[in-house]
C-alpha positions as MATLAB code, in Angstrom:
seq = 'MSLHTADTIDTSSAKPESNHLAEPVRSQQRTGPRKIPGYVKFLLFLAVAGAATGGAYKVFGREKFLHGVELVKEQIVGAPQGPIIPDKTLTKSTGPWNGLVKVTKKEQETIGFTIKPALEQTQPLSLELPGQTDYDLDTLNKIRPRFDNALVEKVFVSAGQIVKKGEPLLELRSAELGLAKNECRTKFVQWDHDHKLLVAREPLAKDNRITQLMWTDTQNDEKKSRLDYYVSREKLATYGLTNEQIDLLLVGLKDDNKIAEAAGKNTEDITWMTLLSPIDGVVVNRDAVPGNFYDQINIMLTISPMDKLWVWGNVSESDLDKIHVGQKWDIMFQFSKEKFQGQVESIANGVDLETRTLRIRASIPNPDKALRKGMLVRAYLQIPPTPGDTVIPRNALSVINGEYYAFVEKGKAPAENGDPGDEATLFERRKLEIEQENTNLVIVKKGLTKGDLVVSNGSLILSQMYEDMSTVDSGLPVQ';
ca = [
     190.753   87.529  108.907;
     187.256   87.229  108.264;
     184.984   85.026  105.994;
     182.285   87.852  105.283;
     184.350   89.887  103.280;
     182.300   91.045  100.353;
     183.809   91.143   96.806;
     182.875   93.348   93.746;
     183.769   93.113   90.338;
     184.211   95.697   87.774;
     182.524   95.786   84.559;
     182.771   98.710   83.180;
     185.521   97.707   80.381;
     184.366   94.026   79.749;
     183.549   93.210   76.176;
     181.203   90.370   75.267;
     182.639   86.602   74.020;
     180.964   85.667   70.995;
     181.951   82.207   72.511;
     178.017   80.439   73.641;
     179.906   78.677   76.581;
     181.519   81.772   78.001;
     180.228   82.969   81.367;
     177.546   85.740   81.580;
     179.300   89.056   82.288;
     177.091   90.014   85.733;
     176.936   93.657   86.100;
     175.573   94.429   89.650;
     177.683   94.353   92.497;
     177.666   90.909   95.304;
     175.925   91.831   98.378;
     176.838   88.841  100.300;
     179.708   86.500  101.245;
     181.400   84.579   98.784;
     179.701   80.858   98.708;
     182.764   78.709   99.748;
     182.941   74.999   98.322;
     181.707   72.112  100.518;
     185.225   70.269  100.701;
     186.681   73.494  101.572;
     184.694   74.092  104.655;
     184.948   70.081  105.892;
     189.298   70.730  105.561;
     188.815   73.892  108.089;
     187.061   72.672  110.173;
     189.086   69.685  110.464;
     192.146   71.996  110.679;
     190.557   74.354  113.593;
     189.427   71.028  115.389;
     192.290   69.564  114.972;
     194.200   72.805  116.233;
     191.765   73.307  119.197;
     191.878   69.003  120.244;
     195.638   69.609  120.993;
     195.398   72.576  123.470;
     192.207   74.176  124.112;
     191.019   71.823  126.849;
     193.955   72.587  128.674;
     193.280   76.159  128.653;
     189.355   76.593  128.830;
     188.703   73.378  130.405;
     186.253   70.884  128.857;
     182.777   72.022  129.267;
     184.195   75.959  127.797;
     186.171   73.683  124.969;
     183.283   72.030  123.532;
     181.237   75.452  123.442;
     183.931   77.102  121.418;
     183.833   73.871  119.254;
     180.452   74.295  118.069;
     180.841   77.988  117.490;
     183.459   77.498  115.115;
     181.395   74.676  113.333;
     178.464   77.374  113.219;
     180.839   79.486  111.625;
     182.397   77.288  109.349;
     179.545   75.291  108.097;
     176.926   77.809  107.561;
     174.364   78.936  110.320;
     173.845   81.951  111.436;
     176.355   85.426  110.114;
     178.863   87.424  111.460;
     181.600   87.441  113.161;
     182.850   84.805  116.099;
     182.114   86.290  119.409;
     184.092   84.308  121.994;
     182.235   83.452  125.090;
     182.451   85.729  128.040;
     182.566   82.604  130.479;
     185.758   81.152  128.303;
     188.725   82.542  130.656;
     191.485   80.483  131.506;
     192.058   77.409  133.363;
     194.506   76.794  136.328;
     196.029   74.169  134.485;
     195.937   70.834  132.913;
     193.309   68.369  134.128;
     193.709   66.962  137.438;
     191.963   63.408  137.102;
     189.057   64.742  138.445;
     185.389   64.269  136.967;
     182.811   67.376  137.774;
     179.040   66.212  137.675;
     176.556   69.023  138.711;
     173.910   68.412  141.052;
     171.334   68.714  137.973;
     173.495   66.406  136.072;
     172.947   63.847  138.822;
     169.486   64.147  138.854;
     169.167   63.656  135.480;
     171.419   60.673  135.184;
     169.942   59.134  138.572;
     173.457   58.792  140.226;
     173.304   56.366  143.683;
     176.067   57.191  145.659;
     176.777   54.529  148.812;
     179.126   53.733  151.152;
     181.984   51.344  151.124;
     181.452   48.543  153.730;
     183.511   46.671  155.904;
     183.373   42.757  155.148;
     181.754   41.062  157.308;
     179.996   37.996  155.942;
     182.388   34.694  154.840;
     183.607   34.642  151.326;
     181.844   31.716  149.676;
     184.593   29.514  147.528;
     182.706   27.441  144.886;
     184.624   24.162  143.940;
     184.002   21.438  142.046;
     184.306   18.012  143.323;
     183.236   14.818  143.729;
     182.065   11.486  146.284;
     184.547    8.966  147.246;
     184.666    5.801  149.808;
     185.819    6.897  153.061;
     189.174    4.880  152.861;
     189.593    5.046  156.603;
     186.339    2.437  156.884;
     186.949    0.324  153.464;
     187.703   -3.624  154.206;
     189.518   -5.012  151.401;
     188.608   -9.177  151.697;
     192.077  -11.037  150.825;
     193.328  -14.494  151.932;
     195.548  -14.761  154.251;
     197.632  -17.249  152.848;
     198.875  -17.813  149.035;
     197.645  -20.584  146.775;
     193.969  -20.039  148.389;
     191.343  -21.837  146.148;
     188.168  -20.388  146.015;
     185.347  -23.004  146.092;
     181.769  -20.449  146.614;
     181.298  -17.080  146.652;
     177.841  -16.051  148.477;
     177.489  -12.053  147.739;
     177.352  -10.006  144.815;
     178.550   -6.326  143.812;
     176.173   -3.999  145.317;
     174.772   -6.749  148.036;
     174.110   -5.255  151.572;
     175.890   -7.678  154.188;
     175.686   -8.155  157.855;
     178.446   -8.790  160.144;
     179.015  -12.566  160.422;
     177.340  -13.687  157.160;
     179.363  -15.934  154.687;
     181.292  -14.172  152.033;
     183.048  -17.130  150.332;
     184.912  -20.296  150.879;
     188.680  -21.233  150.583;
     190.629  -24.111  150.357;
     194.392  -24.431  151.232;
     197.242  -26.945  152.207;
     198.655  -24.204  154.028;
     195.965  -23.370  156.522;
     195.149  -27.422  156.747;
     199.208  -27.267  157.780;
     197.992  -24.265  160.274;
     194.931  -26.027  161.343;
     196.941  -29.614  162.015;
     199.927  -27.441  163.953;
     196.872  -26.033  166.367;
     195.221  -29.200  167.501;
     198.688  -30.486  167.821;
     199.594  -28.005  170.161;
     196.344  -28.331  171.906;
     196.943  -31.811  172.494;
     200.567  -31.661  174.017;
     199.101  -28.702  176.505;
     195.926  -30.534  177.639;
     198.350  -33.638  178.319;
     201.257  -30.981  180.341;
     197.716  -29.711  181.821;
     196.233  -33.321  183.030;
     200.101  -33.852  184.808;
     200.368  -30.409  186.151;
     196.873  -31.476  188.217;
     197.581  -34.526  188.929;
     201.308  -33.881  190.516;
     200.218  -31.118  192.530;
     198.774  -32.630  195.906;
     202.003  -35.163  195.656;
     204.012  -31.781  195.401;
     202.321  -30.796  198.666;
     202.939  -33.973  200.374;
     206.323  -34.230  199.241;
     206.304  -37.350  197.666;
     207.741  -36.533  194.800;
     211.088  -34.284  194.427;
     210.958  -30.741  194.075;
     213.074  -30.912  190.603;
     209.928  -32.895  189.285;
     207.390  -30.623  190.185;
     209.488  -27.191  188.566;
     209.780  -29.359  185.363;
     205.950  -30.207  185.285;
     205.325  -26.843  185.628;
     207.166  -25.217  183.541;
     206.452  -27.941  180.563;
     202.652  -26.897  181.113;
     203.690  -22.856  180.677;
     205.805  -24.090  177.204;
     203.149  -26.229  175.774;
     200.530  -23.684  176.668;
     201.722  -20.542  175.159;
     202.587  -22.534  172.279;
     198.779  -23.891  171.814;
     198.082  -20.297  171.961;
     200.368  -18.959  169.278;
     198.870  -21.531  166.887;
     195.446  -20.210  167.817;
     196.944  -16.704  167.051;
     198.184  -17.444  163.735;
     194.724  -19.515  162.731;
     193.298  -15.940  163.672;
     195.550  -13.943  161.621;
     194.296  -16.275  158.555;
     190.915  -14.800  159.432;
     189.349  -17.582  161.668;
     187.357  -17.070  163.986;
     187.150  -18.110  167.937;
     184.343  -20.714  167.185;
     185.655  -22.144  164.246;
     189.014  -22.813  166.051;
     187.165  -24.617  168.591;
     185.607  -26.614  165.948;
     188.789  -28.316  165.514;
     189.228  -29.293  168.795;
     186.116  -31.339  169.054;
     186.992  -34.948  169.541;
     190.592  -33.682  171.412;
     188.344  -32.710  174.584;
     187.180  -34.870  177.066;
     183.367  -32.835  176.469;
     182.080  -33.665  173.091;
     178.471  -32.112  172.777;
     180.460  -29.260  170.675;
     180.778  -31.728  167.894;
     176.702  -32.833  167.861;
     176.426  -28.987  168.226;
     178.601  -28.192  165.287;
     177.338  -30.169  162.480;
     180.139  -30.042  160.231;
     182.929  -32.184  159.394;
     186.026  -31.028  161.912;
     188.522  -33.291  159.910;
     188.189  -31.033  156.807;
     191.005  -28.713  157.735;
     191.851  -27.676  154.295;
     188.470  -25.358  154.354;
     187.222  -22.648  155.827;
     184.558  -19.810  155.335;
     185.467  -16.324  155.132;
     182.775  -14.178  157.202;
     182.039  -10.590  156.856;
     184.129   -8.629  159.048;
     181.756   -5.668  159.115;
     178.070   -4.594  158.462;
     178.187   -2.874  154.886;
     177.703   -2.926  151.194;
     179.967   -5.346  148.970;
     181.247   -2.439  146.620;
     183.561   -4.888  144.178;
     184.082   -8.162  143.550;
     186.685  -10.234  141.988;
     186.284  -13.647  143.441;
     185.709  -16.377  141.064;
     184.727  -19.721  142.155;
     187.870  -22.247  140.944;
     190.495  -19.438  141.042;
     193.678  -19.333  143.096;
     194.357  -16.272  144.526;
     197.329  -15.096  146.833;
     197.516  -12.412  149.828;
     197.919   -9.713  147.158;
     194.884  -10.331  145.393;
     191.769   -8.296  146.878;
     188.658  -10.752  146.370;
     186.099   -8.445  147.758;
     185.719   -4.891  148.966;
     183.179   -3.727  151.325;
     182.365   -0.345  152.356;
     180.102    0.583  155.470;
     179.066    3.542  153.772;
     177.597    5.331  156.459;
     179.326    7.587  155.512;
     181.484    9.414  152.291;
     184.221   11.177  151.528;
     184.075   14.396  149.633;
     187.106   15.553  147.438;
     187.023   19.423  146.000;
     190.093   21.006  143.577;
     190.989   24.129  144.793;
     192.910   26.667  142.325;
     196.597   26.975  143.496;
     195.951   30.810  143.427;
     193.215   30.560  146.520;
     195.686   28.161  148.057;
     196.224   30.916  151.090;
     192.516   31.191  151.702;
     192.383   27.369  152.737;
     192.908   25.760  156.435;
     192.318   22.687  157.970;
     188.749   23.286  159.472;
     186.815   25.500  157.348;
     183.327   24.779  157.301;
     182.043   23.243  153.606;
     178.879   23.540  152.482;
     178.064   20.909  149.912;
     175.044   19.613  147.200;
     174.486   17.908  144.840;
     172.955   18.027  141.633;
     169.686   16.016  141.893;
     168.890   17.428  145.437;
     168.724   21.126  147.172;
     169.840   19.480  150.544;
     172.668   21.099  151.992;
     175.521   18.893  153.416;
     177.846   20.535  156.295;
     181.320   19.406  156.441;
     184.651   20.381  157.363;
     188.131   20.813  155.510;
     189.926   17.251  157.403;
     192.897   17.540  154.716;
     194.887   18.998  152.157;
     196.727   17.623  149.545;
     200.856   18.190  149.793;
     200.849   18.509  146.057;
     199.114   20.248  143.253;
     197.927   17.880  140.140;
     200.333   19.135  137.277;
     197.387   18.864  134.345;
     194.499   20.898  136.389;
     196.898   23.105  138.733;
     194.817   22.583  141.486;
     194.756   20.978  145.153;
     192.644   18.777  146.519;
     191.015   19.109  149.807;
     188.739   16.438  151.526;
     186.061   16.425  154.017;
     183.581   13.925  155.069;
     179.230   13.812  155.185;
     176.968   11.223  156.351;
     174.946    8.769  154.459;
     173.041    7.230  156.755;
     170.405    5.488  154.124;
     173.100    4.654  151.962;
     171.787    6.787  149.217;
     174.669    8.456  148.033;
     177.454    6.467  145.771;
     180.946    7.304  144.808;
     181.825    9.295  141.872;
     178.838   11.821  142.248;
     179.521   15.228  141.606;
     178.980   17.868  144.073;
     179.111   21.676  144.156;
     181.248   22.687  147.250;
     181.163   26.014  149.138;
     184.002   26.560  151.120;
     183.195   29.387  153.565;
     186.125   31.749  154.050;
     186.597   33.947  157.066;
     186.528   38.162  155.969;
     189.953   39.346  155.673;
     190.585   42.415  157.790;
     190.425   45.722  155.372;
     188.491   43.502  152.777;
     185.516   46.249  151.933;
     182.051   45.794  150.205;
     180.171   47.776  147.479;
     177.614   46.800  144.495;
     178.430   45.322  141.538;
     177.173   47.984  139.267;
     179.912   50.310  140.908;
     182.401   48.251  139.182;
     183.770   49.429  135.617;
     185.975   47.358  133.536;
     188.777   48.770  131.049;
     191.211   46.468  129.472;
     190.954   44.183  132.230;
     191.455   46.067  135.017;
     188.987   47.087  137.889;
     188.060   50.599  138.542;
     185.676   52.577  140.830;
     184.771   56.175  141.040;
     184.849   57.748  144.585;
     183.913   61.352  145.803;
     186.660   63.560  146.491;
     184.746   66.979  147.505;
     182.144   69.437  146.497;
     182.665   72.126  143.651;
     180.527   75.400  144.099;
     178.097   76.884  141.750;
     180.014   79.046  139.313;
     176.838   81.347  138.402;
     175.164   80.822  142.009;
     172.204   78.212  140.652;
     172.287   75.735  143.250;
     171.749   73.094  140.482;
     174.975   73.908  139.091;
     176.877   72.566  142.483;
     179.133   69.945  141.417;
     180.450   66.859  143.061;
     184.232   65.737  141.913;
     184.807   62.116  141.825;
     187.932   60.656  141.246;
     188.365   56.899  139.555;
     190.327   54.628  141.887;
     191.837   51.181  140.581;
     190.834   48.449  142.518;
     192.057   44.722  143.278;
     189.052   42.371  143.336;
     188.702   39.398  146.290;
     185.280   38.160  144.253;
     182.834   39.617  141.905;
     180.246   36.328  141.289;
     177.340   37.950  143.228;
     175.558   41.006  143.640;
     178.175   42.341  145.887;
     181.569   42.634  145.033;
     184.538   42.239  147.673;
     187.567   44.651  147.196;
     191.052   43.252  148.481;
     192.327   46.840  147.601;
     191.686   50.116  146.584;
     189.283   51.169  148.923;
     188.453   51.899  152.628;
     185.616   51.360  154.751;
     183.986   54.716  154.293;
     184.823   55.854  151.249;
     181.691   56.943  148.846;
     181.316   55.306  145.550;
     179.205   55.527  142.536;
     177.127   53.063  141.802;
     174.163   53.799  139.276;
     175.724   55.991  136.675;
     179.049   54.482  137.141;
     179.147   53.656  133.590;
     178.504   56.877  132.787;
     181.519   58.055  134.841;
     183.664   56.140  132.932;
     182.626   57.780  129.649;
     182.832   60.654  130.794;
     186.222   60.012  131.786;
     187.552   58.614  128.978;
     186.311   61.746  126.458;
     188.253   64.078  129.363;
     191.161   61.504  129.199;
     191.387   61.584  125.320;
     191.162   65.717  125.196;
     193.429   66.196  127.232;
     196.376   63.553  126.499;
     195.107   62.994  122.250;
     195.307   59.537  123.408;
     192.716   56.523  124.244;
     192.233   56.244  127.985;
     194.239   53.759  129.572;
];
């Protein structure tokens, strides 16, 4: 039915009304179309558009469908008068939308399309990890008394102080220590006696002036007392005394007393000892207080050589498959641009229940002892490339409802009217699984193969076109 049918009104038998509110009588024929109220136009437009949306696209294709809608709008809303003349190019398509987006050469030039191939990942993946420094527990020295009820008389060092090997740390007194020293002196005296007797009887045994039995007993007594003396010395060594300190115990018991003159110490005070530093390092912790008693389980001082530190990094359990011992590890501090290189030395056996992370460890040098325990670091773990992973520009990535996509060239479409500018390229939206996207390049785990041509500049416009076409085709928002 045409909307332009003219209506005429017969006024030959009409009688004028005396009511002044009556509509005046029109005596002439109407030459134009009847004026349709605005709300009727709007309702008609909605009806036509709604009917067309459900099926016109499937029949004619997107571009011809939109052209048809524009013609309907012109006829309903106003604009040119006359009957609707269908576009000669509106021909029925072969079937429903195939999911490809067609972009002509002219449109690509206007938008500024850039198409680049997906490349094979050749560079290692850099996984950033939060972490902090710690003392190297393999080189940490914890100073404890080697016996119970040890009284601290003096402390010669403080926390943070640098010490050298052999320097005094503190003075101790212990009754147990005194008993061990006295035992050592007694064993020495016995051995010294047996040794002298052995030396004296040796020539007599050669001349057969003593019996063989006596000579054998003399040898055995010397061996036994010598072993007892050595054991007593080793016991004092486990208490922390050096060989020089043990030798001072024997001053006055030997024939040569020059050692006593050089010592300048009261060797009779056998309950006393000076504990010396076992290494060069820094006193990182001090708990010893003069006048207090300490047992073997108590740590009085802690000394670290500080020539190297441990670095702990926290790895998400989802990245566990990327970690292995021996991987390179670049470590940087917040206050410095210097980069330290290490490697993964150990991986924790358990996951932290609160952070859901796994701890890994590396070592870094600290020759000038400028680094400290507990410093925050930014660690970058170098993960070797995975075979099959590809790399694309970051602007080629589209994110829809939390999913990652890229548009891949699928082929060419010839020009419909012979115009080279109407030659078109078909693009397919491809769902991707991303390995990493925090740089200018995106590493793709699944969805692309090496050599696939993806759209970088213009990917967002393609995504919008895909959404429009999907909505028209299905009547539902794009998924």
